[in-house]
Structure formats: structure tokens, C-alpha cells
N, C-alpha and C positions, 0 to 999 in steps of 0.2 A: 236172593243173589248168591248166598253162601253155598246153596246146593244147585246152582244153575248148571245146565249141561256144559256151557262154555267154560266155567270154572273147573269142572271136573276134567274136561279134556285138557285144559292147561296144566292142571296138577298131575294128570297121568303123564304128560310130556315131561314135566320136571323130574318125576321119579324115574322114568325110563332113561332120560338123558344122564342122570347121575349113575345109573346102573351101567350104562354103556360108555361112560367116560373112561379113557385109558388110565389105568392105575400106575402109580410109581413102581419102578422095579422092586419086586419082592413084597409089595403091599398086598394085603388080602382084598378080595372083592368086598364091596360095602354091604353091611347088614341094614335092616330097617331103621335101627336107632341112628346110625351114621347118616343115612339119607335124610332123616327128619332134621338132624342138626344142620346139614348142608343146605337144605331147601327152605328151612323155617316152617315146614308143615308139622302139624301135630302127629305124634307117633301113631295114634289110632288111624288117622287119615292115611298116612303112608302105608300102614299095614293093609288097609282096605284096598288101596290102589294097587299095591303089590300083588294082592290076591287076584285082582282083575287081570293084571298083566300075566300072572302065572296061568290063569284059566285060559287066556288067549294064546298061550304058548310062546309069547315073546321073550319071556325070561325063564330061568330055572333056578331052583335052590341048590346050592352046593353043599357038600358034607359039613356038618356043624363044627364050629370052632369052640374050644373050651372057653368058658367065661373067665375074664381076668380076676374077678372076685367070685364069691359064692353066688350062685344063681344059675339060670338056665343057659345052656350053650346058645351062641348066636348062629343064625343061618345066613350065610352070605348069599347075595343074589347076583346073577350074571346073565348077560344076554344069551338067548338060546341059539346055539350054532345051527346054521342051516334052516332056520325057521322061515326066513324070507331073504331075498337078495335084491341088490340093485346093480344095474349094469352101467358102466361108464365107457363111452366111446370117444376116440380122439382121431381127428383127421389132421395129420401133421404134413408139412411140406415133403417129408422124407419117409413117412410110414403111416400105417393105420394101426391104432392101438385099441385094445379092449381089456377091461378088467371087470369082473363080477365079484362083489364082496357081500358078506352077511353082516349082521349087527355086531358081531365080535370084531369085525375088521379083517377077518380071514379072507384071503383071496381064493375064490372057488373056481375061477377060470380066468385065463388071460391069453392074449395074442399080441404079437408085435410083428407086423408084416412090413418089411422094407419095401417101399415103392415111391418113386419120384412122382409127386402130385403136381408139380409146376405145370400150369397150362393144361391140366387134365380135364376131362369131361365130367362135370359134377354129377350128372345123372348116372354115369357108369360107376363112379367112385361110391356114390351113396347106395347104389344097388348092391355093390359088393359088400359094403359095410353092413347093410341090412341083412344080407345072407349070413354073414358071420354072427351077427347078433341073434338072429332067429335060431341058428344052430345051437348057440350057448343056452338060450332060453329053453329050448326043447330038451337039451341034456339035463339042465337043472330041474326041469319039471319032472323028468323021469326019476330023479333022486328025491322028489318031494319038496323041492325048494322053489316056490314061485318067485318070479321076478316082478317086483311091484312098480318099477319105473326105470327109465333110461335117461342118462345125461349125455350130452354131446358137446365136446370141446372143439372149437374151431379157431384157427389162427387169424382172426380178423374181428371186425365190428359186427356184433349181433344185436338183435332187438326182439323183445317180447312185449313191446308196448301195444296196448289195446288187445286185439285178438291175433296180432301178428306173431309169427315164429319164423324168423328170417335171418339169413346172413346178408348184411348190407355190402360189405366189401372185405375181401381177403386178397390184397394185392400180390402177395407172394405165391398164392395159388392161381391168381388170375380169375377168381370167381367174384361175381357181383350180383346183387339183387336176387337172391336165391330163396324161394319160398320152401320152408321145411315142413309144412303141414303134411304133404304127401309122404314124406319120409316117416313122420310120426305115425301116420295111418298104416304104413307098411310094417312098422315094428309092432303095432297093436298094443302099445304101452304109452302112457303120458311121457312126453319128452321135455327135459329141462336143458336149456341151452345157455351157453356162455362162452366167453373168450378162454382160450387155453391157459393163459397165464393166471386168470382168476381161479380156475379150477385147480391148477397146480398149487397155487397159494393156499387153497382150502385143504388140500392134502397135507401140505406142510404144517398148517395150523393144527390139524388133527393129531400130529405127532409131537407138537410142542409141549414142553414141560410146564409145571405149574407157575414158574417164575413169571410175573407180569411182563418183565423185559423180553422174555422169549415169545410172548404172545402179541407183540407189535413188531412188524417188520415190512420191508419192501422186498417182494419176491421179484427177482430180475432174471429173465431167461432170454438167451440168444440162440437162434438157429438161423434161418433165412432172414428173419427180422428180429426185433427186440420186443418182448412182451413184459408186462409188469403187473403185479397184483399188490394191492395196498391193504395191509391188515393193521388195524389200530384197536387196542384194547379188546382183543378177541373177535373183532368184527371186520369182515371183508368189506371194504368200501367200494360201492358200485358206482356212485355218481348218479346224476339225474337221468342219463340215458343208458347207464350200465357200462360206460366206457372209461371209467376212472382207471388209472394205472397204465395208460399208454405212454410209458416212459420213453419208448423208442422214438417218439415224435416230439420230445422236448427239443427246442431249437438250440443248437450250439453256435451256429453262425448264419445270419440271415442271407449271406452271399455264398453259402456253402453248396455242395452238390445237390442235385435234385433227388428227392426221395421217392420211393415207390408210391407214397401217399399223394405226391404232387407238389408238396412244399419243398423249400430249400433248407439245407443245413440241419436236418434232424439228426439226433444222436445215432439213429440206425445207420446213417451213411458214414459214420466214423467208427462205430463199434459193433456193427453187425458182422456176421461170419465172413462175408466176402471182403468187407472193408478191412477187417483185422488181418486176413491172409495177405492182402495186397500190401498193407502197411509194413508187415515184417519181411516182405520180399518173396512171398510164395505166390503160386497161382491162385486166382480168386476162388477156384474150386477146392482148395486144400481143406482137409478136415481139421477140426480143433486139435486132434492128437498130433498132427504134423506141426501145427503152430506151437503147441506146447514143447515139442522136441526141439524146434528151431530156437525158441526163446531161451530154453534151458542150456543149449549148447553153443549158441552163436552170440557173442557180445553185441555185435552190430544189430542183430534182430532184436535182442533184448532192449537196446537203446531205442529202437523204433517203436517197440511195444509200449514204451513210456507214453507215447502219444495217445494210444488207446486208453490207457489208465487215466490220463489227463482229461480226455473227452468224457469218460464215464464219471469221473469225479465232478466235472462241471455240471453234467446233467443231473446227477444224483444228489448233490449237495443241496440244490434248491428244493428237491422233493423231501429230503430228510428235515430240512428246516421248516418247510411249510407244514409238515405233518407232526413235527416233534417226535420223530422216530430215530433210533440209533442202531438198528439192526438191518443188515442187508443179507438176503439169502440168494445164493447164486445157483441158477438152474440151467439146464441145457448145455450149450457150449461153454458157458461161463463156469459151470461146475467142473468140466474137464480141465479148464484153464486155471482153476483155483490155486494150484501150487505156485503159479507165477503171477496170479492176479489178486488173490485175496489180501495179502499183506500190503502191497503197494497201494491198492485201492483203499484199504482201511486207513492207512497212514494219511493219504490225501484227504479223505473225508473227515478224519479226526481234526485236521487243521481248519476245515471249512464249516463244520457243524456247530451251531450255537450251543446246543446242549452239552457238547464235549468241551468247548472252549470256556464256557461260563457256568455250566451246571455240574461239572465234575463227572459227566457220564463218559463211558467208553463206547466208541463205535465198534461194532463187531461186523465182520464180513466172513461168511462161511458157506460151504457148499450145501445144497439141499440134501435132506435126508432121503427123499424118494428120487431114485436115479432113473428108473425105467417107466415110461408112460405115466408121468405124474399127473397130467391133466385128466387122463382116463380114470385114475384113482380118485381124484378130487371130484370128478363128475358123478361117480358112483356115490361118494359121501354126500354130495349135494342132494341126491335122491333120498338117501337114508335120513338126512336131517329133517326131511318132511315127515318121515315116519316118527322120528323122535319128537317133533313138534306136536303131532296129533296122532298118537298110536291108536286111539279108538277107531279111526277110519280104517285100520288094517286088522281089526279083530276078526 
């Protein structure tokens, strides 16, 4: 068993994951001895596995560092830039997004095309996105960087159960029961599918620091609807059907307005983009930047905005208490509104969260670190995570 192919593949993944892990600012890349300490593997084993990764071109040796004591200099190891890439695609209600990254996390290509997708023809939209993706794949191939897979982020319920690859319902797009196998075939690459908020949360986790408190959070994003991604102890929580994190459909009032999902009183009907704009006295079509300006300048609008904060606190407090999480990351419209939203929401949650009231914890509410097409970036990382888990498959 000690020399089984399965164990070797697992250990290769452990070593490559450590090499590709983001380092603290100013910290050097890890050497073989550091990787052995972090993984618990024997130094000889790490050295052998690193040699395999070097031979496969997935990693490179950096210039040697002088030893702290007398002895041989250490050779730091780093992911090989441009050796391979993953492509992340995002269909948003208001744009099509694309990002390609390599194992270093460097963005090799990106697109952000504004386009209103409400009520759009899914076949036409997917054909356009496939054309954008194939163009990027071809350009990267000419540079010697193969694209090993594609991730697709959608604003709705998706499924990969059994042999299905489908969008079940995206009410804000007006799309339902969409088989995505033909789209995968058109790309010519395996397709990884998920909700946009889950992928955006994955991108945020990739940039989180080493503090355990930073690596557990609720990612909350608002645009046409409200999406959520739940991260606990470094793990994105998917749920039985992959639909965990649908915070926008937490019920605030059973007799409230009818939501796009068909239920009444969902958080989305009180704190989605159109609801926020109407609450502060602006047209429902108003952008979050206009809402921010109104709340900052008009005391009456600011007072009405308190109702939005109260609705968000009501919906989120239950989620934080259920998961024992004290960090909220604001994405999408909420990131734009952070100057007037973050502190009032933090204060309200501090009063309602058990870990804060009885455990001495501090609730934090902050804007997301990734501002542009975060779901496309997270979709690309989801593909690269498969490479990190089993690098031997990509030798």
C-alpha cells in the first residue's frame, strides 16, 4: 500500500498544492524541507515527488537561497508560469466574463463584455461565449499553454448529478432546464459547472490569508438577485444537491412580496438591486453607484436604507449562527455599497450572532478582494484544483 499508485498520486497532489499555495507577502517560495514539514511526508519522498513534478514541467526551481547555517543552499520551488491554463467563464445577467489563469494564478487572458442577458436566447448566448472561449484557447495554444479544462459560472441552480450537466433554473435570466453537454462538446474541454456565488467564494478563498478566521466566511453577492457561498474551515459547502448558500431565498416574511423563485418574502425581494433602489426612493433600474450617492447625500434615503440593512441582518444572522461563522464578504452590488453598508450591517450582526455575544468573537463585514468577474476567476481555480489534486493526470 505504501507504494500504491493511488498513494503516489495523492502525495504528488500534496506537494504541488504546497508549492502553489499563495505565500505571505515577502515570504520566499517553499523548499523541499519546508514542504516535508508542512505535509508530514519524509524529505526523501518529497524530493522524489518534486523531481517528478520538475520533469513534467509543472514546477520550476528558483535561484538558490543561502542557508541560514552552514550547509547547502536551499532551492525554492514554484509553479511553472504558462505551463498549463484553466479557463473560467461567467454568464451574468449584465455581462459575459472570461478569465484564463495558470498555476501561478497569473491572469493570461480576460474579457468583460457588457450585455443584458435578461430573457435572452440561451443558445445564442452560449454560442457567443463558446466563440470567445475557443478564441482564447487558440491564442494560448499558440503561446504553448494548453487549456486543460473550463469552468462555467451561472446565476441559478445547476446540477451535475449522475451524468447530467445542466442549468435547472436561472429566474433572473429566464432560463430553465438547459442541457449543457452540447456546450461542453463545443468547447472540446471538460466543463466544471456551478453557481456564480460558489465560484466567486472560491476565488475569495484563494486570496484569504493563513488566519483560520479568514478562511471561514459567507460570501454574499447582489445584482439582479442575491447569491451566497458558504466557506467553513477552508471548505466550500456545496450541500446535497450543490445548492447550499442560496441566502437570497431565506424567508424574511411569509406574507411578503412574491420572489422570482415563486415563494413569498425572500430576502431577495427586500435587498436585491431593484428592491434597494426602490427603498431609497430611486427608480428600480438605478445602479448601485446611484444608490450609494443617494444614501451618502440624502438623510431621508439613508434612513430608508436602514430597512435594507435590517432585512440583510435578519437573513444573515440565522446563517452565521447555524454555521458558527463570523465573517461576511460583500460582492457585486454590495461591494459597491460597502461604504454605507458594511459597518451598519456588522453592528447589527454583532448584536445577533451568538459567537459574538457569548464567545467574544468579532463579526467582520468587508468588500470582496476580487472586484471584476470574480465567478469567472473562481471557475478557473476550480479547474486548477483538479490539477492540484491529481497532477499525474496532466504529466
